C-alpha positions as CSV (number, residue, x, y, z in Angstrom):
1,M,0.0,0.0,0.0
2,E,1.4,3.4,-1.1
3,T,1.2,6.5,1.1
4,V,0.0,9.7,-0.4
5,H,0.9,12.8,1.4
6,I,-1.5,15.7,0.9
7,A,-1.2,19.3,1.9
8,R,-3.0,22.5,1.2
9,S,-1.7,26.1,0.9
10,N,-3.3,29.4,0.2
11,S,-1.8,31.1,-2.8
12,P,-2.2,34.2,-4.9
13,I,-4.7,32.2,-7.1
14,G,-6.5,30.6,-4.1
15,W,-6.2,27.4,-2.3
16,V,-3.9,24.8,-4.0
17,R,-3.7,21.2,-2.9
18,V,-0.8,18.9,-3.6
19,A,-0.2,15.2,-3.3
20,S,3.1,13.4,-3.3
21,T,4.3,9.9,-3.1
22,R,7.8,8.7,-2.1
23,S,8.9,9.2,-5.7
24,G,7.8,12.9,-5.8
25,L,5.0,15.4,-6.6
26,A,2.2,13.5,-8.1
27,Y,-0.8,15.8,-8.2
28,V,-1.6,19.5,-8.1
29,E,-5.2,20.5,-7.5
30,L,-6.0,24.1,-8.6
31,P,-8.5,26.3,-6.9
32,H,-12.2,26.0,-7.7
33,S,-11.8,22.2,-8.3
34,S,-14.4,19.8,-7.1
35,G,-11.7,17.7,-5.6
36,R,-12.9,14.8,-7.7
37,G,-9.8,15.0,-10.1
38,M,-7.4,14.0,-7.3
39,R,-9.7,11.3,-6.1
40,D,-10.1,9.9,-9.6
41,W,-6.4,10.0,-10.2
42,M,-5.7,8.1,-6.9
43,E,-8.3,5.5,-7.8
44,R,-6.9,4.9,-11.2
45,Y,-3.1,5.0,-10.5
46,L,-3.0,4.1,-6.8
47,P,-5.8,1.7,-6.1
48,E,-4.2,0.7,-2.8
49,H,-3.2,3.8,-1.0
50,R,-3.6,5.6,2.2
51,C,-3.8,9.4,2.5
52,V,-1.9,11.3,5.2
53,D,-2.4,15.0,5.7
54,E,1.2,16.1,5.9
55,L,3.1,19.2,4.9
56,G,6.6,17.7,5.3
57,P,6.9,15.8,2.0
58,N,5.1,18.5,0.2
59,A,6.9,21.5,1.7
60,L,9.3,22.0,-1.2
61,A,6.6,21.7,-3.9
62,I,4.4,24.2,-2.1
63,E,7.4,26.6,-1.6
64,Q,8.3,26.4,-5.3
65,I,4.7,26.8,-6.5
66,L,4.2,29.9,-4.3
67,E,7.5,31.3,-5.7
68,Y,6.3,30.6,-9.2
69,L,3.0,32.3,-8.6
70,A,4.8,35.3,-7.2
71,G,6.9,35.6,-10.3
72,E,10.1,34.6,-8.5
73,R,10.6,31.2,-10.0
74,T,10.9,30.2,-13.7
75,H,11.8,26.6,-13.3
76,F,10.8,23.9,-10.9
77,E,13.3,21.7,-9.2
78,I,11.3,19.0,-7.5
79,P,11.1,15.3,-8.2
80,L,7.8,14.3,-10.0
81,D,5.9,11.1,-9.9
82,L,4.1,11.4,-13.3
83,R,1.7,8.5,-14.0
84,G,-0.1,8.3,-17.3
85,T,-0.1,6.6,-20.7
86,P,3.0,6.6,-22.8
87,F,1.3,9.1,-25.1
88,Q,0.5,11.4,-22.2
89,R,4.0,11.1,-20.8
90,A,5.5,12.0,-24.2
91,V,3.3,15.2,-24.3
92,W,4.2,16.1,-20.7
93,D,7.9,15.7,-21.5
94,V,7.5,18.2,-24.4
95,L,5.6,20.6,-22.1
96,L,8.5,20.5,-19.7
97,E,10.7,21.9,-22.5
98,I,8.5,25.0,-23.3
99,P,10.5,27.9,-21.9
100,Y,9.0,30.1,-19.2
101,G,7.2,33.0,-20.8
102,D,6.8,31.3,-24.2
103,S,3.9,29.3,-25.6
104,C,3.4,26.9,-28.4
105,S,0.4,25.4,-30.2
106,Y,-1.2,22.0,-29.8
107,A,-0.1,21.3,-33.3
108,E,3.5,22.1,-32.5
109,V,3.4,19.7,-29.5
110,A,1.9,17.0,-31.7
111,R,4.7,17.4,-34.2
112,A,7.3,17.4,-31.4
113,I,6.1,13.9,-30.4
114,G,6.1,12.6,-33.9
115,K,2.2,12.5,-34.2
116,P,1.5,15.6,-36.4
117,N,-2.3,14.9,-36.6
118,A,-2.7,14.3,-32.9
119,Q,-3.6,17.9,-31.8
120,R,-6.9,16.9,-30.1
121,A,-5.1,14.0,-28.3
122,V,-2.5,16.5,-27.2
123,G,-5.3,18.6,-25.7
124,S,-6.6,15.5,-24.0
125,A,-3.2,14.8,-22.6
126,N,-3.0,18.4,-21.3
127,N,-6.3,17.9,-19.6
128,A,-5.1,14.8,-17.9
129,N,-1.9,16.5,-16.7
130,P,-1.9,15.8,-12.9
131,V,0.7,18.4,-12.0
132,S,-0.4,21.6,-13.9
133,L,1.7,24.6,-13.1
134,V,4.7,22.4,-12.7
135,V,4.3,20.7,-16.0
136,P,3.2,23.8,-17.8
137,C,0.2,22.8,-19.9
138,H,-1.1,26.4,-19.7
139,R,1.7,27.3,-22.2
140,V,0.0,25.4,-25.0
141,I,-2.5,27.5,-26.9
142,A,-4.5,27.1,-30.2
143,A,-2.7,27.7,-33.5
144,D,-4.8,31.0,-34.0
145,G,-3.5,32.4,-30.7
146,S,-6.7,31.8,-28.7
147,L,-6.2,30.2,-25.3
148,G,-7.8,26.8,-25.7
149,G,-8.9,25.0,-22.6
150,Y,-7.4,24.7,-19.1
151,G,-8.3,22.8,-16.1
152,G,-8.0,25.9,-13.9
153,G,-10.2,27.9,-16.3
154,Q,-9.3,30.3,-19.1
155,D,-9.0,33.2,-16.7
156,L,-6.3,31.5,-14.8
157,K,-4.6,30.4,-17.9
158,A,-4.5,34.0,-19.2
159,R,-3.3,35.2,-15.8
160,L,-0.4,32.7,-15.7
161,L,0.7,33.5,-19.3
162,A,0.6,37.2,-18.7
163,M,2.5,36.8,-15.4
164,E,5.2,34.8,-17.2
165,R,5.5,37.2,-20.0
166,A,5.8,40.1,-17.6
167,T,8.5,38.5,-15.4
168,R,10.4,36.4,-17.9
169,P,14.2,36.9,-18.0
170,S,15.3,39.0,-20.9
171,C,18.6,39.9,-22.4
172,D,17.4,43.5,-22.5
173,R,17.3,43.5,-18.7
174,L,20.9,42.5,-18.6
175,L,22.2,45.3,-20.9
């Protein structure tokens, strides 16, 4: 039986709840969620588990999420326990390569994984991303520049993209 450590923290976007296993951060629940996503994820990937409310194993993840949301962190340095299909994992690996403050289209992600006609499947993989914010699915937008979907809602997606663009490192700032 695997232990899942769960902790909550208030943040600039509202309450965020995180879950980790001994391998790393496994789930991030954004504000205004029903909580069903985390339960469904545990039922699917950890059918035999016990939950423990505990900040300790989640402290670094929460600290880095809060730094990110304050515009003070551009890259996460925490172990992840990503569970999903091979296709989803391939998409999430590409998402981890999208630089802070940039975006790309669903079609570009599909091409990057060698499945150029899989834009909708990329959208589904984004929707299934268990650690949004950390694996930055909010950086994927439609080819026409519109936002597309986001589990935290389009308002939050727009807010995250705007925050990243406003705080991204720039060579101009170094000159």
